[in-house]
VOPAGU-2260 file (C-alpha; in pm, 1 decimal, decimal comma):
REM VOPAGU-2260
SITE   aa  ch    i         X         Y         Z
SITE  UNK   A    0       0,0       0,0       0,0
SITE  UNK   A    1     285,2     235,3      85,5
SITE  UNK   A    2     453,8     138,6    -241,2
SITE  UNK   A    3     136,1     223,5    -436,5
SITE  UNK   A    4     110,3     557,1    -258,4
SITE  UNK   A    5     471,7     629,2    -340,1
SITE  UNK   A    6     413,5     549,6    -707,6
SITE  UNK   A    7     104,5     772,6    -716,3
SITE  UNK   A    8     295,6    1055,6    -549,5
SITE  UNK   A    9     578,5    1010,5    -798,9
SITE  UNK   A   10     335,2    1015,0   -1091,3
SITE  UNK   A   11     164,3    1329,9    -960,3
SITE  UNK   A   12     502,4    1497,7    -913,6
SITE  UNK   A   13     602,6    1405,3   -1269,9
SITE  UNK   A   14     277,7    1548,7   -1405,3
SITE  UNK   A   15     325,7    1866,9   -1206,4
SITE  UNK   A   16     680,9    1899,2   -1335,5
SITE  UNK   A   17     566,4    1846,5   -1695,8
SITE  UNK   A   18     295,6    2110,6   -1660,8
SITE  UNK   A   19     545,9    2345,5   -1503,5
SITE  UNK   A   20     788,2    2298,4   -1794,7
SITE  UNK   A   21     507,7    2348,6   -2047,0
SITE  UNK   A   22     391,5    2664,8   -1873,9
SITE  UNK   A   23     741,4    2809,8   -1845,0
SITE  UNK   A   24     812,4    2734,1   -2212,6
SITE  UNK   A   25     501,2    2901,2   -2352,7
SITE  UNK   A   26     520,8    3196,9   -2114,0
SITE  UNK   A   27     876,3    3240,0   -2242,0
SITE  UNK   A   28     759,3    3225,5   -2605,0
SITE  UNK   A   29     498,4    3492,7   -2535,6
SITE  UNK   A   30     752,3    3708,8   -2353,6
SITE  UNK   A   31     995,7    3668,7   -2644,1
SITE  UNK   A   32     733,8    3772,1   -2901,0
SITE  UNK   A   33     619,3    4077,1   -2705,3
SITE  UNK   A   34     980,2    4174,0   -2630,7
SITE  UNK   A   35    1062,1    4152,2   -3002,2
SITE  UNK   A   36     770,7    4378,6   -3090,3
SITE  UNK   A   37     805,1    4638,6   -2815,3
SITE  UNK   A   38    1181,3    4661,4   -2864,8
SITE  UNK   A   39    1125,7    4731,5   -3232,8
SITE  UNK   A   40     885,0    5007,0   -3129,6
SITE  UNK   A   41    1133,6    5153,6   -2880,9
SITE  UNK   A   42    1422,8    5129,1   -3125,5
SITE  UNK   A   43    1230,0    5297,9   -3406,5
SITE  UNK   A   44    1012,8    5538,3   -3210,8
SITE  UNK   A   45    1242,6    5833,2   -3140,8
SITE  UNK   A   46    1364,3    5855,6   -3499,6
SITE  UNK   A   47    1012,3    5794,5   -3634,7
SITE  UNK   A   48     873,6    6082,3   -3428,0
SITE  UNK   A   49    1166,0    6325,3   -3444,2
SITE  UNK   A   50    1273,7    6286,9   -3808,8
SITE  UNK   A   51    1106,4    6515,7   -4063,5
SITE  UNK   A   52     843,6    6376,5   -4303,7
SITE  UNK   A   53    1104,4    6374,5   -4579,8
SITE  UNK   A   54    1281,6    6097,4   -4386,7
SITE  UNK   A   55     959,5    5905,9   -4312,3
SITE  UNK   A   56     900,1    6061,4   -3970,2
SITE  UNK   A   57     655,5    6309,8   -3817,7
SITE  UNK   A   58     895,3    6588,3   -3713,6
SITE  UNK   A   59     745,1    6650,3   -3368,3
SITE  UNK   A   60     917,4    6835,9   -3082,4
SITE  UNK   A   61     992,9    6743,1   -2721,0
SITE  UNK   A   62     666,9    6890,7   -2593,5
SITE  UNK   A   63     458,9    6675,5   -2830,1
SITE  UNK   A   64     666,1    6369,7   -2739,0
SITE  UNK   A   65     591,7    6423,7   -2371,3
SITE  UNK   A   66     220,2    6457,6   -2446,5
SITE  UNK   A   67     217,1    6125,1   -2632,4
SITE  UNK   A   68     383,4    5948,1   -2341,6
SITE  UNK   A   69     150,4    6106,6   -2086,8
SITE  UNK   A   70    -163,8    6007,5   -2277,5
SITE  UNK   A   71     -33,6    5659,4   -2353,8
SITE  UNK   A   72      51,1    5585,6   -1993,1
SITE  UNK   A   73    -309,1    5637,1   -1880,3
SITE  UNK   A   74    -350,8    5278,1   -1999,9
SITE  UNK   A   75    -159,1    5161,2   -1693,4
SITE  UNK   A   76    -443,5    5288,1   -1476,1
SITE  UNK   A   77    -726,0    5156,2   -1692,3
SITE  UNK   A   78    -549,2    4819,0   -1695,6
SITE  UNK   A   79    -627,9    4791,0   -1325,5
SITE  UNK   A   80    -996,2    4843,8   -1397,6
SITE  UNK   A   81    -982,4    4577,3   -1667,0
SITE  UNK   A   82    -831,1    4331,2   -1420,9
SITE  UNK   A   83   -1106,1    4415,9   -1174,4
SITE  UNK   A   84   -1365,0    4317,1   -1434,3
SITE  UNK   A   85   -1177,3    4000,5   -1535,9
SITE  UNK   A   86   -1086,1    3876,1   -1186,2
SITE  UNK   A   87   -1096,1    3494,9   -1174,5
SITE  UNK   A   88   -1064,5    3458,0   -1551,6
SITE  UNK   A   89    -800,9    3222,2   -1694,8
SITE  UNK   A   90    -482,3    3424,0   -1729,1
SITE  UNK   A   91    -384,5    3272,6   -2062,5
SITE  UNK   A   92    -710,9    3401,4   -2213,7
SITE  UNK   A   93    -650,0    3752,2   -2082,8
SITE  UNK   A   94    -294,8    3732,4   -2216,9
SITE  UNK   A   95    -412,7    3623,4   -2561,5
SITE  UNK   A   96    -648,7    3916,7   -2606,9
SITE  UNK   A   97    -406,9    4165,1   -2450,1
SITE  UNK   A   98    -123,2    4074,0   -2686,7
SITE  UNK   A   99    -358,5    4065,1   -2986,3
SITE  UNK   A  100    -472,4    4423,2   -2915,1
SITE  UNK   A  101    -109,6    4525,7   -2869,0
SITE  UNK   A  102     -14,3    4369,1   -3203,8
SITE  UNK   A  103    -297,1    4534,9   -3396,7
SITE  UNK   A  104    -230,2    4881,1   -3253,8
SITE  UNK   A  105     144,6    4865,9   -3311,5
SITE  UNK   A  106     122,0    4722,6   -3662,6
SITE  UNK   A  107    -121,6    4998,5   -3757,6
SITE  UNK   A  108     154,7    5259,4   -3723,4
SITE  UNK   A  109     222,8    5170,6   -4086,8
SITE  UNK   A  110     -83,2    5375,3   -4189,6
SITE  UNK   A  111     -43,2    5668,4   -3944,9
SITE  UNK   A  112      74,5    5993,6   -4104,6
SITE  UNK   A  113     -76,0    6245,9   -3863,9
SITE  UNK   A  114       9,3    6321,7   -3502,9
SITE  UNK   A  115    -346,7    6260,1   -3381,1
SITE  UNK   A  116    -347,0    5905,4   -3524,7
SITE  UNK   A  117     -18,0    5827,7   -3351,9
SITE  UNK   A  118    -179,8    5932,0   -3024,7
SITE  UNK   A  119    -485,0    5712,1   -3089,4
SITE  UNK   A  120    -285,3    5405,6   -3196,5
SITE  UNK   A  121     -49,4    5454,0   -2902,9
SITE  UNK   A  122    -351,0    5423,4   -2675,3
SITE  UNK   A  123    -457,2    5100,3   -2850,6
SITE  UNK   A  124    -128,5    4912,5   -2836,1
SITE  UNK   A  125     -42,1    5054,2   -2495,6
SITE  UNK   A  126    -368,6    4926,6   -2346,1
SITE  UNK   A  127    -294,6    4576,2   -2466,9
SITE  UNK   A  128      63,3    4595,5   -2343,1
SITE  UNK   A  129     -33,5    4722,9   -1999,7
SITE  UNK   A  130    -286,4    4447,4   -1944,9
SITE  UNK   A  131     -14,9    4200,1   -2041,8
SITE  UNK   A  132     258,6    4354,4   -1826,0
SITE  UNK   A  133     182,2    4192,8   -1486,4
SITE  UNK   A  134      82,5    3857,0   -1636,5
SITE  UNK   A  135     419,5    3699,4   -1725,7
SITE  UNK   A  136     566,5    3773,2   -1384,3
SITE  UNK   A  137     250,0    3654,7   -1210,6
SITE  UNK   A  138     241,4    3331,1   -1410,6
SITE  UNK   A  139     610,8    3272,7   -1349,9
SITE  UNK   A  140     562,1    3324,3    -976,4
SITE  UNK   A  141     302,4    3044,8    -990,0
SITE  UNK   A  142     520,9    2818,6   -1203,8
SITE  UNK   A  143     860,0    2868,8   -1036,4
SITE  UNK   A  144    1002,0    2603,1    -805,6
SITE  UNK   A  145    1027,2    2698,7    -435,7
SITE  UNK   A  146    1341,7    2902,2    -369,8
SITE  UNK   A  147    1405,2    2969,3    -740,6
SITE  UNK   A  148    1176,7    3264,4    -803,8
SITE  UNK   A  149    1451,9    3514,6    -877,0
SITE  UNK   A  150    1632,8    3261,7   -1095,2
SITE  UNK   A  151    1323,2    3192,3   -1306,7
SITE  UNK   A  152    1242,9    3562,0   -1338,7
SITE  UNK   A  153    1603,1    3619,3   -1443,4
SITE  UNK   A  154    1569,2    3349,9   -1709,6
SITE  UNK   A  155    1249,5    3514,3   -1832,2
SITE  UNK   A  156    1431,0    3847,2   -1849,3
SITE  UNK   A  157    1711,1    3682,5   -2045,1
SITE  UNK   A  158    1464,6    3532,3   -2294,8
SITE  UNK   A  159    1316,8    3876,9   -2347,7
SITE  UNK   A  160    1664,1    4022,3   -2395,1
SITE  UNK   A  161    1754,7    3765,6   -2660,8
SITE  UNK   A  162    1430,3    3836,2   -2847,9
SITE  UNK   A  163    1494,9    4208,6   -2818,2
SITE  UNK   A  164    1845,6    4166,1   -2960,6
SITE  UNK   A  165    1705,3    3968,1   -3253,0
SITE  UNK   A  166    1447,0    4241,1   -3308,2
SITE  UNK   A  167    1708,8    4513,7   -3312,7
SITE  UNK   A  168    1930,8    4311,3   -3546,0
SITE  UNK   A  169    1638,8    4267,2   -3786,1
SITE  UNK   A  170    1561,6    4640,0   -3773,8
SITE  UNK   A  171    1928,5    4729,3   -3822,6
SITE  UNK   A  172    1976,3    4507,4   -4127,3
SITE  UNK   A  173    1648,7    4621,5   -4282,0
SITE  UNK   A  174    1752,6    4980,7   -4222,6
SITE  UNK   A  175    2091,2    4909,6   -4381,5
SITE  UNK   A  176    1900,4    4768,7   -4679,8
SITE  UNK   A  177    1709,7    5101,3   -4695,0
SITE  UNK   A  178    1377,1    4949,8   -4590,2
SITE  UNK   A  179    1158,2    5240,4   -4465,9
SITE  UNK   A  180    1059,1    5254,9   -4099,1
SITE  UNK   A  181     687,0    5199,6   -4150,4
SITE  UNK   A  182     698,2    4836,0   -4277,1
SITE  UNK   A  183     899,7    4743,7   -3968,6
SITE  UNK   A  184     593,1    4814,3   -3757,0
SITE  UNK   A  185     399,4    4554,1   -3959,5
SITE  UNK   A  186     677,3    4305,0   -3885,4
SITE  UNK   A  187     658,8    4382,9   -3513,6
SITE  UNK   A  188     281,5    4337,2   -3505,5
SITE  UNK   A  189     296,0    3998,4   -3679,3
SITE  UNK   A  190     558,6    3866,5   -3437,9
SITE  UNK   A  191     348,5    3982,9   -3143,5
SITE  UNK   A  192      55,1    3779,4   -3277,7
SITE  UNK   A  193     272,6    3467,0   -3246,8
SITE  UNK   A  194     303,0    3544,2   -2876,2
SITE  UNK   A  195     -73,5    3583,3   -2847,0
SITE  UNK   A  196    -134,8    3232,9   -2981,5
SITE  UNK   A  197     145,2    3089,0   -2764,7
SITE  UNK   A  198     -54,6    3199,3   -2460,1
SITE  UNK   A  199    -329,2    2951,1   -2550,4
SITE  UNK   A  200     -90,5    2663,4   -2470,2
SITE  UNK   A  201     -20,8    2780,8   -2113,4
SITE  UNK   A  202    -194,7    2556,0   -1852,8
SITE  UNK   A  203    -553,7    2669,4   -1796,1
SITE  UNK   A  204    -549,9    2650,2   -1417,9
SITE  UNK   A  205    -336,6    2962,5   -1385,5
SITE  UNK   A  206    -608,3    3218,2   -1313,1
SITE  UNK   A  207    -629,0    3570,0   -1181,5
SITE  UNK   A  208    -701,1    3468,6    -820,1
SITE  UNK   A  209    -819,2    3637,7    -506,9
SITE  UNK   A  210   -1000,4    3969,9    -460,6
SITE  UNK   A  211   -1064,7    4208,6    -745,4
SITE  UNK   A  212    -868,2    4487,0    -580,4
SITE  UNK   A  213    -575,9    4453,6    -341,4
SITE  UNK   A  214    -484,7    4779,4    -175,0
SITE  UNK   A  215    -341,2    4705,0     167,4
SITE  UNK   A  216    -156,0    4932,4     403,7
SITE  UNK   A  217     105,2    4662,6     464,5
SITE  UNK   A  218     202,6    4683,6      95,3
SITE  UNK   A  219     251,8    5060,9     116,4
SITE  UNK   A  220     629,1    5044,0      72,1
SITE  UNK   A  221     584,9    4840,9    -245,4
SITE  UNK   A  222     334,3    5093,6    -382,4
SITE  UNK   A  223     569,6    5383,1    -303,9
SITE  UNK   A  224     859,9    5211,7    -478,4
SITE  UNK   A  225     642,4    5142,6    -784,6
SITE  UNK   A  226     530,5    5506,4    -795,8
SITE  UNK   A  227     889,0    5633,1    -781,1
SITE  UNK   A  228    1010,1    5375,9   -1032,2
SITE  UNK   A  229     733,7    5485,7   -1270,8
SITE  UNK   A  230     836,7    5849,1   -1232,2
SITE  UNK   A  231    1203,3    5782,7   -1297,5
SITE  UNK   A  232    1141,8    5533,5   -1576,1
SITE  UNK   A  233     913,1    5766,0   -1768,1
SITE  UNK   A  234    1164,0    6049,2   -1765,1
SITE  UNK   A  235    1406,5    5807,9   -1928,2
SITE  UNK   A  236    1160,8    5653,2   -2176,4
SITE  UNK   A  237    1009,8    5982,4   -2282,6
SITE  UNK   A  238    1321,7    6193,4   -2313,7
SITE  UNK   A  239    1657,3    6008,3   -2303,0
SITE  UNK   A  240    1646,2    5856,4   -2650,6
SITE  UNK   A  241    1463,8    6161,9   -2785,4
SITE  UNK   A  242    1749,4    6377,0   -2649,5
SITE  UNK   A  243    2004,3    6172,6   -2844,9
SITE  UNK   A  244    1807,3    6208,2   -3167,8
SITE  UNK   A  245    1671,9    6563,5   -3140,4
SITE  UNK   A  246    1963,7    6741,4   -2973,4
SITE  UNK   A  247    2259,5    6523,1   -3074,7
SITE  UNK   A  248    2149,2    6398,6   -3420,4
SITE  UNK   A  249    2191,2    6028,2   -3349,2
SITE  UNK   A  250    2084,8    5836,1   -3664,5
SITE  UNK   A  251    1848,6    5537,4   -3659,5
SITE  UNK   A  252    2123,4    5282,3   -3724,2
SITE  UNK   A  253    2320,7    5404,2   -3422,5
SITE  UNK   A  254    2012,4    5407,5   -3196,6
SITE  UNK   A  255    1937,5    5047,5   -3293,1
SITE  UNK   A  256    2299,0    4949,9   -3229,6
SITE  UNK   A  257    2290,3    5106,6   -2882,5
SITE  UNK   A  258    1973,1    4916,3   -2798,7
SITE  UNK   A  259    2126,9    4593,1   -2930,5
SITE  UNK   A  260    2425,5    4634,5   -2699,8
SITE  UNK   A  261    2183,3    4677,8   -2408,9
SITE  UNK   A  262    1999,2    4355,4   -2493,4
SITE  UNK   A  263    2322,0    4156,1   -2515,4
SITE  UNK   A  264    2422,1    4286,0   -2172,4
SITE  UNK   A  265    2080,2    4198,2   -2029,9
SITE  UNK   A  266    2093,5    3849,5   -2181,0
SITE  UNK   A  267    2430,0    3785,3   -2017,2
SITE  UNK   A  268    2350,4    3937,6   -1678,7
SITE  UNK   A  269    1978,0    3887,6   -1607,3
SITE  UNK   A  270    1997,5    3530,6   -1466,5
SITE  UNK   A  271    2289,9    3633,4   -1246,3
SITE  UNK   A  272    2097,1    3939,8   -1125,8
SITE  UNK   A  273    1801,6    3715,8   -1039,0
SITE  UNK   A  274    2026,4    3487,0    -833,6
SITE  UNK   A  275    2186,2    3791,9    -670,6
SITE  UNK   A  276    1843,7    3916,4    -558,6
SITE  UNK   A  277    1767,3    3572,2    -411,4
SITE  UNK   A  278    2096,4    3581,9    -221,3
SITE  UNK   A  279    2135,9    3938,9     -92,3
SITE  UNK   A  280    1774,8    4060,8     -91,9
SITE  UNK   A  281    1581,8    4340,2    -253,7
SITE  UNK   A  282    1702,2    4627,1     -31,3
SITE  UNK   A  283    2063,9    4635,3    -146,0
SITE  UNK   A  284    1972,8    4586,5    -510,1
SITE  UNK   A  285    1712,6    4864,7    -519,6
SITE  UNK   A  286    1928,1    5112,3    -325,3
SITE  UNK   A  287    2214,4    5055,6    -570,1
SITE  UNK   A  288    1976,8    5082,0    -867,3
SITE  UNK   A  289    1827,2    5414,9    -760,3
SITE  UNK   A  290    2165,9    5558,4    -663,4
SITE  UNK   A  291    2300,5    5489,6   -1011,5
SITE  UNK   A  292    1997,9    5663,9   -1162,0
SITE  UNK   A  293    2076,6    5981,1    -964,3
SITE  UNK   A  294    2414,9    6001,8   -1136,0
SITE  UNK   A  295    2287,8    5904,5   -1480,9
SITE  UNK   A  296    2019,2    6173,1   -1494,2
SITE  UNK   A  297    2266,7    6442,4   -1393,3
SITE  UNK   A  298    2479,3    6315,1   -1681,2
SITE  UNK   A  299    2195,3    6353,6   -1932,1
SITE  UNK   A  300    2146,0    6710,8   -1817,0
SITE  UNK   A  301    2507,2    6825,0   -1816,8
SITE  UNK   A  302    2721,1    6610,3   -2051,1
SITE  UNK   A  303    2757,7    6763,3   -2400,8
SITE  UNK   A  304    2955,7    6476,3   -2557,0
SITE  UNK   A  305    2748,9    6247,2   -2779,5
SITE  UNK   A  306    2972,6    5937,6   -2729,4
SITE  UNK   A  307    2961,1    5988,1   -2352,0
SITE  UNK   A  308    2582,1    6011,8   -2365,3
SITE  UNK   A  309    2572,6    5690,6   -2569,9
SITE  UNK   A  310    2763,2    5511,2   -2293,5
SITE  UNK   A  311    2527,9    5657,4   -2034,2
SITE  UNK   A  312    2224,9    5547,6   -2237,5
SITE  UNK   A  313    2354,6    5188,7   -2257,3
SITE  UNK   A  314    2434,1    5168,3   -1886,0
SITE  UNK   A  315    2097,6    5317,8   -1791,3
SITE  UNK   A  316    1909,5    5066,4   -2004,9
SITE  UNK   A  317    2121,6    4774,9   -1887,0
SITE  UNK   A  318    2036,4    4838,4   -1522,1
SITE  UNK   A  319    1661,3    4802,7   -1585,4
SITE  UNK   A  320    1697,7    4432,4   -1495,3
SITE  UNK   A  321    1756,4    4530,9   -1133,4
SITE  UNK   A  322    1394,2    4641,2   -1120,7
SITE  UNK   A  323    1285,5    4274,5   -1106,0
SITE  UNK   A  324    1359,1    4303,2    -732,7
SITE  UNK   A  325    1019,2    4472,6    -702,5
SITE  UNK   A  326     853,5    4155,8    -834,6
SITE  UNK   A  327    1042,8    3920,8    -602,7
SITE  UNK   A  328     950,4    4152,1    -314,7
SITE  UNK   A  329     581,2    4085,7    -387,7
SITE  UNK   A  330     640,1    3712,3    -342,5
SITE  UNK   A  331     790,5    3787,0      -1,4
SITE  UNK   A  332     507,9    4007,4     129,4
SITE  UNK   A  333     191,8    3872,5     -38,4
SITE  UNK   A  334      25,5    3527,8     -37,3
SITE  UNK   A  335      -0,3    3353,4    -373,4
SITE  UNK   A  336    -366,1    3439,9    -434,0
SITE  UNK   A  337    -277,5    3810,7    -408,2
SITE  UNK   A  338      22,1    3807,5    -644,5
SITE  UNK   A  339    -160,3    3914,4    -961,9
SITE  UNK   A  340    -383,0    4183,7    -804,0
SITE  UNK   A  341     -85,8    4317,4    -606,9
SITE  UNK   A  342     136,8    4329,1    -913,7
SITE  UNK   A  343    -148,0    4494,6   -1104,1
SITE  UNK   A  344    -183,5    4756,6    -831,5
SITE  UNK   A  345     193,0    4810,2    -855,3
SITE  UNK   A  346     156,4    4866,8   -1230,1
SITE  UNK   A  347    -122,8    5115,5   -1159,5
SITE  UNK   A  348      90,7    5302,7    -903,4
SITE  UNK   A  349     373,8    5303,5   -1154,5
SITE  UNK   A  350     145,2    5460,0   -1410,0
SITE  UNK   A  351     -12,3    5720,1   -1187,2
SITE  UNK   A  352     336,2    5869,0   -1201,2
SITE  UNK   A  353     376,5    5778,0   -1566,9
SITE  UNK   A  354      76,5    5990,6   -1664,4
SITE  UNK   A  355     187,1    6305,2   -1483,4
SITE  UNK   A  356     566,6    6295,3   -1509,3
SITE  UNK   A  357     601,5    6300,2   -1892,9
SITE  UNK   A  358     348,8    6583,9   -1905,4
SITE  UNK   A  359     546,1    6781,0   -1648,2
SITE  UNK   A  360     865,3    6694,0   -1833,5
SITE  UNK   A  361     714,2    6821,2   -2158,9
SITE  UNK   A  362     646,3    7162,7   -2004,1
SITE  UNK   A  363     991,9    7171,3   -1844,3
SITE  UNK   A  364    1154,1    7085,4   -2178,7
SITE  UNK   A  365     956,9    7355,7   -2362,2
SITE  UNK   A  366     970,9    7644,8   -2115,6
SITE  UNK   A  367    1290,8    7591,1   -1913,9
SITE  UNK   A  368    1507,3    7351,6   -2112,4
SITE  UNK   A  369    1567,9    6978,3   -2147,4
SITE  UNK   A  370    1821,3    6986,8   -1862,2
SITE  UNK   A  371    1549,3    7063,9   -1608,5
SITE  UNK   A  372    1353,5    6749,2   -1698,7
SITE  UNK   A  373    1653,9    6527,7   -1628,3
SITE  UNK   A  374    1748,7    6709,0   -1307,3
SITE  UNK   A  375    1395,7    6645,4   -1177,9
SITE  UNK   A  376    1448,1    6278,9   -1270,7
SITE  UNK   A  377    1768,2    6277,0   -1064,3
SITE  UNK   A  378    1580,9    6413,3    -761,0
SITE  UNK   A  379    1312,9    6144,7    -802,0
SITE  UNK   A  380    1579,7    5873,1    -814,8
SITE  UNK   A  381    1733,9    6010,4    -495,0
SITE  UNK   A  382    1399,1    5983,2    -318,2
SITE  UNK   A  383    1370,1    5627,7    -455,0
SITE  UNK   A  384    1703,3    5533,2    -298,2
SITE  UNK   A  385    1592,2    5674,9      36,8
SITE  UNK   A  386    1263,5    5480,8      27,3
SITE  UNK   A  387    1440,6    5157,8     -73,8
SITE  UNK   A  388    1656,2    5189,5     238,9
SITE  UNK   A  389    1340,6    5128,0     443,9
SITE  UNK   A  390    1323,7    4768,5     315,5
SITE  UNK   A  391    1440,1    4496,3     558,0
SITE  UNK   A  392    1818,2    4458,7     575,7
SITE  UNK   A  393    1803,2    4079,0     567,1
SITE  UNK   A  394    1647,2    3888,1     273,6
SITE  UNK   A  395    1282,6    3797,2     330,5
SITE  UNK   A  396    1127,9    3452,9     282,2
SITE  UNK   A  397     820,3    3399,1      61,8
SITE  UNK   A  398     491,2    3478,3     230,7
SITE  UNK   A  399     300,8    3182,6     374,3
SITE  UNK   A  400      -9,3    3119,8     162,7
SITE  UNK   A  401    -328,1    3233,4     330,9
SITE  UNK   A  402    -634,9    3009,3     317,2
SITE  UNK   A  403    -910,0    3126,6      85,8
SITE  UNK   A  404   -1279,3    3109,0     166,9
SITE  UNK   A  405   -1419,4    2773,9      73,7
SITE  UNK   A  406   -1082,7    2609,9      -2,0
SITE  UNK   A  407    -838,6    2424,5     223,4
SITE  UNK   A  408    -495,1    2548,1     313,4
SITE  UNK   A  409    -245,0    2425,2      53,7
C-alpha cells in the first residue's frame, strides 16, 4: 500500500513537473514575441517621431513627445480596472487578447501619417501591453520552483533580452538595406501575434485569483517604490532617446545598435541578477539601482559629448533588470492568491506617475530647457534610494499562503 502511494505521489510529481515545464516554455515564447515587438517600437520610435516627413518621420518636438507618453501611460491605470472586471478569468485568455490588441495597434503605425493618429494608436497598443505587463511575472511566480523565483524571473528576463536583440538586429539590417521605418511596424505586429497564440498553450489553471482589488496598508512600501520607479522610468523613456536624436542627431542605425548592446548585456547578466536578488535581498539591489539613476540623470542634463551620452544610455538601459527586485519583493510580502492583483496595483501606481511625469517633463523641456527634466528625474531617483533603504536589511522569505474562503490550506 505504501509502495502504491509512493508510485502515485511520484506520478503526480512528474505530471506537475511536466505542466510546469510546459507553462514556463510558452510563457517564455509569449515574452519573447512581445519583447521583439516592443523593442522594435522603442528602437524605431524616437527617430520615427523626431525625423522630418522627408525621412519618413513626423517631425514633432519634445513637448509633443511628452504629451504622447503622458496620454499613452493612462492605460496603466485603466489596466487595473480591466483586471477588476476580469478577476478569476483564466490568465492565458486575458494574455491572448491583450497581446492581440497590442499587435494590432502597433502594426497599424504603418498607416499613421498624422500626429493625432499616432496618439490614438499609441492608446490602442499601450492598453494591450499594460494588461499584459503583470501577467508573465505573475504566471512565473506560480510556475517557479520553491526558492528559485529570482532565478526563473532572471531566465524570463534573459529570454526577453535575446528576443529584443534579434528584433534590433532585424531592424538594423532592414535599415541598412534602406527598408523604410513603416513596414517594420507591420513586422513587429505579426511577431506579437505569435506570442498571443502561444498563450493559448499555457496551462488553464493559472487564473487571476483572489479579490478584485488589493490595496493594503502593509504593501505601502511596495506601492511607493512602484510610484517612484514609474516616475524615474518615464523620464528616461520619454526623453533620453529623444534627447540623443533631437539634440545630438543620433541616426536610426546608431540608436538600434545602442539598444542591441543593451539587450546583449541583459541576456548575459539577467539570470545572475536574479540569483543575486535571491541571495542578498531586494534592499541592497534597489538602493544601488536608484543611486546609479541619480548620477545618470545628472549626466543627461550636463554632458555635451554624444559618445559619452551613448555610454550613459547603454548603462541606464542595462540596469533596468535590477527592477525585477520589485517583483520578487511581492512574493515575499503577499500570499499567492494576491500576487496578480498586487502586481497589477503596482503597475497602476507606476502609471499614476507615468501619466503626470512626462506631461510635467514636456512643459519643463519647452519652457525651461531639457536639462530641467533630467534634473527632476535625478531628484526622483534620490527619493527612490531613500525609500528603498526602508526595506528589511536581511532577505525575506516567501509569504506563507493564506487560506481562501471555501478552499483548504495548501
